[in-house]
C-alpha positions as CSV (number, residue, x, y, z in Angstrom):
1,X,73.3,-52.3,36.6
2,X,71.4,-53.6,39.6
3,X,67.7,-52.8,40.2
4,X,68.8,-50.2,42.8
5,X,71.2,-48.4,40.5
6,X,68.6,-48.4,37.7
7,X,66.2,-46.8,40.2
8,X,68.8,-44.2,41.2
9,X,69.5,-43.4,37.5
10,X,65.7,-42.9,36.9
11,X,65.4,-40.6,40.0
12,X,68.3,-38.5,38.7
13,X,66.6,-38.1,35.3
14,X,63.2,-37.2,36.7
15,X,64.8,-34.6,38.9
16,X,66.0,-32.7,35.8
17,X,63.3,-30.4,34.4
18,X,62.8,-31.0,30.7
19,X,59.5,-29.8,29.4
20,X,59.2,-29.7,25.6
21,X,61.5,-27.0,24.2
22,X,63.5,-26.9,27.5
23,X,65.6,-30.1,27.2
24,X,69.2,-28.7,27.1
25,X,70.0,-29.7,30.7
26,X,69.0,-33.3,30.3
27,X,70.7,-33.5,26.9
28,X,73.9,-32.2,28.6
29,X,73.4,-34.9,31.3
30,X,73.2,-37.6,28.7
31,X,76.2,-36.3,26.8
32,X,78.3,-36.3,30.0
33,X,77.0,-39.8,30.8
34,X,78.1,-41.0,27.4
35,X,81.5,-39.2,27.5
36,X,82.3,-40.8,30.8
37,X,81.9,-44.2,29.2
38,X,83.8,-43.2,26.0
39,X,80.7,-43.5,23.9
40,X,80.6,-41.2,20.8
41,X,77.4,-39.2,20.2
42,X,76.3,-36.7,17.6
43,X,73.8,-34.0,18.0
44,X,71.0,-33.7,15.5
45,X,70.2,-30.4,13.7
46,X,67.7,-27.8,15.2
47,X,68.2,-29.2,18.7
48,X,66.1,-32.3,17.8
49,X,68.1,-34.6,20.0
50,X,71.2,-36.8,19.7
51,X,72.3,-40.3,18.7
52,X,74.9,-42.4,20.5
53,X,76.5,-45.2,18.5
54,X,78.1,-48.4,19.8
55,X,80.1,-50.1,17.0
56,X,79.9,-53.9,16.5
57,X,82.3,-55.7,18.7
58,X,84.0,-57.9,16.0
59,X,83.9,-58.9,12.4
60,X,81.3,-61.6,13.0
61,X,78.8,-59.3,14.7
62,X,79.4,-56.6,12.0
63,X,77.1,-58.9,9.9
64,X,74.3,-58.6,12.3
65,X,71.5,-56.1,11.6
66,X,72.1,-52.5,12.8
67,X,69.4,-51.8,15.4
68,X,68.3,-48.6,17.1
69,X,66.5,-47.8,20.3
70,X,64.6,-44.5,20.8
71,X,63.2,-42.5,23.6
72,X,62.2,-38.9,24.1
73,X,63.8,-36.8,26.8
74,X,61.1,-34.2,27.1
75,X,58.0,-34.4,29.3
76,X,54.6,-32.9,29.1
77,X,54.1,-29.5,30.8
78,X,53.9,-30.0,34.5
79,X,52.5,-27.5,37.0
80,X,55.1,-28.1,39.7
81,X,58.5,-29.7,40.4
82,X,57.9,-33.4,41.2
83,X,58.3,-34.5,44.8
84,X,59.1,-38.2,44.6
85,X,58.1,-41.0,46.8
86,X,58.6,-44.8,46.7
87,X,55.5,-46.6,47.9
88,X,54.9,-50.3,47.7
89,X,57.5,-50.7,45.0
90,X,56.1,-47.8,42.9
91,X,57.8,-44.5,42.1
92,X,55.3,-41.7,42.1
93,X,54.8,-38.0,43.1
94,X,53.3,-36.7,46.3
95,X,52.3,-33.4,44.8
96,X,50.4,-32.1,41.8
97,X,53.3,-32.7,39.4
98,X,53.8,-35.2,36.6
99,X,56.4,-37.8,37.3
100,X,57.9,-37.8,33.8
101,X,58.3,-41.5,33.4
102,X,56.9,-40.8,30.0
103,X,59.5,-41.1,28.7
104,X,62.3,-41.1,31.2
105,X,61.7,-44.7,31.8
106,X,62.8,-45.3,28.2
107,X,65.8,-43.0,28.6
108,X,66.8,-44.8,31.8
109,X,66.7,-48.2,30.1
110,X,68.8,-47.0,27.2
111,X,71.4,-45.4,29.4
112,X,71.5,-48.4,31.7
113,X,72.0,-50.7,28.8
114,X,74.8,-48.6,27.5
115,X,76.5,-48.7,30.9
116,X,76.0,-52.5,31.0
117,X,77.6,-52.9,27.6
118,X,80.6,-50.8,28.5
119,X,81.1,-52.4,31.9
120,X,80.5,-56.0,30.9
121,X,81.0,-56.2,27.1
122,X,79.2,-59.0,25.2
123,X,79.3,-59.6,21.5
124,X,76.9,-57.3,19.7
125,X,76.3,-55.6,16.4
126,X,76.2,-51.9,15.8
127,X,73.6,-50.3,18.1
128,X,72.3,-46.7,17.9
129,X,70.5,-45.0,20.8
130,X,68.3,-42.1,19.6
131,X,67.3,-39.5,22.2
132,X,64.7,-37.1,20.7
133,X,63.3,-33.8,22.0
134,X,59.9,-32.1,21.6
135,X,58.0,-35.4,21.3
136,X,55.2,-33.9,23.4
137,X,54.9,-31.1,20.9
138,X,53.7,-33.0,17.9
139,X,56.6,-35.4,17.6
140,X,58.7,-32.5,16.4
141,X,62.1,-33.8,17.4
142,X,61.6,-37.0,15.4
143,X,60.3,-35.1,12.4
144,X,63.4,-32.8,12.5
145,X,65.9,-35.5,13.4
146,X,68.8,-35.8,10.9
147,X,68.5,-39.4,9.7
148,X,71.8,-39.1,8.0
149,X,73.2,-39.8,11.5
150,X,71.2,-43.1,11.6
151,X,72.2,-46.3,9.9
152,X,69.8,-48.7,11.6
153,X,67.9,-51.3,9.6
154,X,65.1,-51.2,12.2
155,X,64.5,-50.1,15.7
156,X,62.5,-50.2,18.9
157,X,60.7,-47.2,20.4
158,X,60.6,-47.4,24.2
159,X,57.5,-45.2,24.7
160,X,54.1,-46.6,25.6
161,X,52.2,-47.1,28.9
162,X,51.6,-50.6,30.2
163,X,53.7,-53.6,31.5
164,X,57.0,-54.4,29.8
165,X,56.2,-57.2,27.4
166,X,53.5,-55.3,25.6
167,X,54.2,-54.2,22.0
168,X,52.4,-52.0,19.5
169,X,52.7,-53.1,15.9
170,X,50.2,-50.7,14.3
171,X,49.1,-47.1,14.7
172,X,46.4,-45.0,13.1
173,X,46.7,-42.1,10.7
174,X,45.8,-38.9,12.6
175,X,44.9,-35.5,11.1
176,X,43.6,-32.3,12.5
177,X,40.9,-30.4,10.5
178,X,40.2,-26.9,11.6
179,X,37.4,-24.6,10.2
180,X,36.4,-21.0,10.7
181,X,33.0,-19.6,9.6
182,X,32.4,-15.9,9.6
183,X,29.3,-13.8,8.8
184,X,28.4,-10.1,9.1
185,X,26.3,-8.8,12.0
186,X,23.2,-8.3,9.7
187,X,23.4,-11.8,8.1
188,X,20.2,-13.7,8.0
189,X,21.8,-16.8,9.6
190,X,24.3,-16.8,12.4
191,X,27.7,-18.4,12.1
192,X,26.6,-21.0,14.7
193,X,23.6,-22.0,12.7
194,X,25.6,-22.4,9.6
195,X,28.2,-24.4,11.4
196,X,25.6,-26.7,12.9
197,X,24.1,-27.3,9.5
198,X,27.4,-28.4,8.1
199,X,28.1,-30.6,11.1
200,X,24.7,-32.2,10.8
201,X,25.3,-33.1,7.2
202,X,28.8,-34.5,7.9
203,X,27.4,-36.7,10.7
204,X,25.0,-38.2,8.2
205,X,27.9,-38.9,5.8
206,X,29.1,-42.5,5.6
207,X,32.7,-43.1,6.7
208,X,34.5,-46.4,6.7
209,X,34.2,-48.3,9.9
210,X,38.0,-48.0,10.4
211,X,37.7,-44.2,10.3
212,X,36.6,-41.9,13.1
213,X,35.9,-38.1,12.9
214,X,35.1,-36.0,15.9
215,X,34.8,-32.4,16.9
216,X,36.7,-31.5,20.1
217,X,36.2,-27.8,20.1
218,X,33.2,-25.7,19.0
219,X,33.2,-22.0,20.0
220,X,31.8,-18.7,18.8
221,X,32.8,-15.1,19.3
222,X,31.7,-11.6,18.1
223,X,34.6,-9.7,16.5
224,X,35.4,-6.0,16.9
225,X,33.8,-5.2,13.6
226,X,30.5,-6.9,14.7
227,X,31.0,-10.0,12.6
228,X,30.2,-13.4,14.2
229,X,32.9,-16.1,14.0
230,X,32.8,-19.8,14.8
231,X,35.8,-22.0,15.3
232,X,35.5,-25.7,14.9
233,X,38.5,-27.9,15.7
234,X,38.2,-31.6,14.7
235,X,40.3,-34.8,14.4
236,X,40.2,-37.5,11.9
237,X,41.8,-40.9,12.5
238,X,41.9,-44.1,10.5
239,X,43.5,-47.5,10.4
240,X,44.9,-47.0,6.9
241,X,47.4,-44.8,5.2
242,X,47.1,-41.1,4.5
243,X,46.3,-41.4,0.8
244,X,43.2,-43.4,1.6
245,X,42.1,-40.7,4.1
246,X,42.4,-37.8,1.8
247,X,39.2,-38.3,-0.2
248,X,37.2,-38.2,3.0
249,X,39.1,-35.1,4.2
250,X,38.1,-33.4,0.9
251,X,34.5,-34.5,1.3
252,X,34.4,-32.9,4.8
253,X,35.9,-29.7,3.5
254,X,33.5,-29.6,0.5
255,X,30.5,-29.8,2.8
256,X,31.7,-26.8,4.8
257,X,32.5,-24.9,1.6
258,X,29.1,-25.7,-0.1
259,X,27.1,-24.7,2.9
260,X,29.2,-21.6,3.3
261,X,28.6,-20.6,-0.3
262,X,24.8,-21.3,0.0
263,X,24.6,-18.9,3.0
264,X,27.2,-16.4,1.7
265,X,29.5,-17.0,4.7
266,X,33.2,-16.8,4.7
267,X,34.7,-20.3,5.4
268,X,38.4,-21.0,6.0
269,X,40.1,-24.3,6.8
270,X,43.5,-25.7,7.7
271,X,44.4,-29.4,7.6
272,X,47.4,-30.5,9.7
273,X,49.0,-34.0,9.6
274,X,49.7,-35.1,13.1
275,X,51.2,-38.6,12.4
276,X,51.0,-41.4,9.9
277,X,49.6,-44.9,10.1
278,X,52.1,-47.8,10.3
279,X,51.7,-51.5,10.4
280,X,54.5,-54.1,11.2
281,X,53.7,-57.7,10.4
282,X,54.2,-60.2,13.2
283,X,56.8,-61.8,11.0
284,X,58.9,-58.6,10.6
285,X,62.4,-58.7,12.1
286,X,61.8,-56.3,14.9
287,X,58.7,-58.2,16.0
288,X,60.4,-61.6,15.8
289,X,63.4,-60.3,17.7
290,X,61.3,-58.6,20.4
291,X,59.1,-61.7,20.8
292,X,62.1,-64.0,21.2
293,X,63.7,-61.6,23.7
294,X,60.5,-61.5,25.8
295,X,60.2,-65.3,25.7
296,X,63.8,-65.6,26.8
297,X,63.1,-63.4,29.8
298,X,59.7,-65.1,30.4
299,X,57.9,-61.8,30.2
300,X,54.1,-62.0,29.6
301,X,53.6,-60.9,26.0
302,X,50.7,-59.1,24.4
303,X,50.1,-57.0,21.3
304,X,48.1,-53.9,22.1
305,X,46.6,-50.9,20.3
306,X,47.9,-47.4,21.4
307,X,45.7,-44.4,21.0
308,X,48.1,-41.6,20.2
309,X,51.3,-41.2,18.3
310,X,54.9,-41.9,19.1
311,X,58.2,-41.2,17.4
312,X,57.8,-44.6,15.8
313,X,55.1,-43.1,13.6
314,X,57.6,-40.7,12.3
315,X,60.5,-43.1,11.9
316,X,58.3,-45.6,10.1
317,X,57.0,-42.9,7.8
318,X,60.6,-41.8,7.1
319,X,61.6,-45.4,6.1
320,X,63.0,-47.1,9.2
321,X,60.7,-49.8,10.6
322,X,60.2,-49.1,14.4
323,X,58.3,-51.3,16.8
324,X,56.8,-49.6,19.9
325,X,57.5,-51.4,23.2
326,X,55.7,-50.6,26.5
327,X,58.0,-48.9,29.0
328,X,56.2,-49.9,32.1
329,X,54.8,-46.6,33.2
330,X,51.1,-46.0,34.1
331,X,48.7,-43.0,33.8
332,X,50.9,-40.8,31.7
333,X,50.1,-37.0,31.5
334,X,48.3,-37.2,34.8
335,X,49.3,-36.5,38.4
336,X,48.7,-40.2,39.1
337,X,51.6,-41.2,36.8
338,X,53.8,-43.9,38.3
339,X,56.1,-46.8,37.5
340,X,57.1,-49.9,39.4
341,X,60.8,-50.3,40.1
342,X,60.5,-53.9,38.8
343,X,59.2,-52.5,35.4
344,X,62.3,-50.3,35.0
345,X,64.4,-53.4,35.6
346,X,62.4,-55.5,33.2
347,X,62.7,-52.8,30.5
348,X,66.5,-52.6,30.9
349,X,66.8,-56.4,30.7
350,X,64.6,-56.4,27.6
351,X,66.8,-53.9,25.8
352,X,69.9,-56.0,26.7
353,X,68.2,-59.2,25.6
354,X,67.1,-57.6,22.2
355,X,70.7,-56.7,21.6
356,X,71.8,-60.2,22.5
357,X,69.1,-61.9,20.2
358,X,70.0,-59.6,17.3
359,X,73.7,-60.5,17.6
360,X,72.9,-64.2,17.5
């Protein structure tokens, strides 16, 4: 595909509404796109997405590693239908709507690569293109995705902001810890006072330097029965696996429980795993292949840290090494979101070059 046709494909995709949980129209578009090119695809269970598979071209390339590319088809909730403009080489919106380049840039590059492989076949090994849903709702599509449909030895997740050529080899463990403290209306201490006492003690607690705990919501209310209730929503993240985080989670919970018991307050808690830590060595196959492909294309390379999770967190945790590659978009989840047309072209070329390097 030329840069203009890649741009047109992207504009078609962002014109399709696909907020999380409402992806059927764009899934149908992708299925039609694949069918027109005689590419087989299989839907995953529970409407978690689909996978398209291109078989190896010959007996020699059958020996190459099976690779996968992934992108999510859903977008964050947007207040309006995007009105698109092209300004100084950038695609952006003119109204208070999200563009949806997160992650339709990745979807565009995958579909463009598929089109290129069917129009101008070059030797390649087996390739799998994974399109997930509900990524913006806690990576739900990847968590539900039927990996019996996937044979990949490793993969590349096309879903991070920043210039094409950036890669993310590591990601933090991320948990949500929620607490509720309730006391009767005649209690000697208010629920807010008890909560503040617990938080003060936790803030004095020593955590590893690689770990961060923060409260992002603190609110109180008076219930119909006159009781006072405080809700505390917090996040814990760390640069190491879940099993190393759990003792600190228990310590935080224990502080709330002990102070609740001391003041005869009812304390409830819920811990939710958002996504797991992963780390890919620079010598791992996906990193070596991506690095070589970027060098071949003379793309500036950099390894960056991404705050937030991607489907790669889930696929790594489920046993398939996935490297995250920047998809070229800027300012995701804001009305200032945009992407340069050249970045779309670079991303498509990078996908094609990764396929070529893997086959050789």
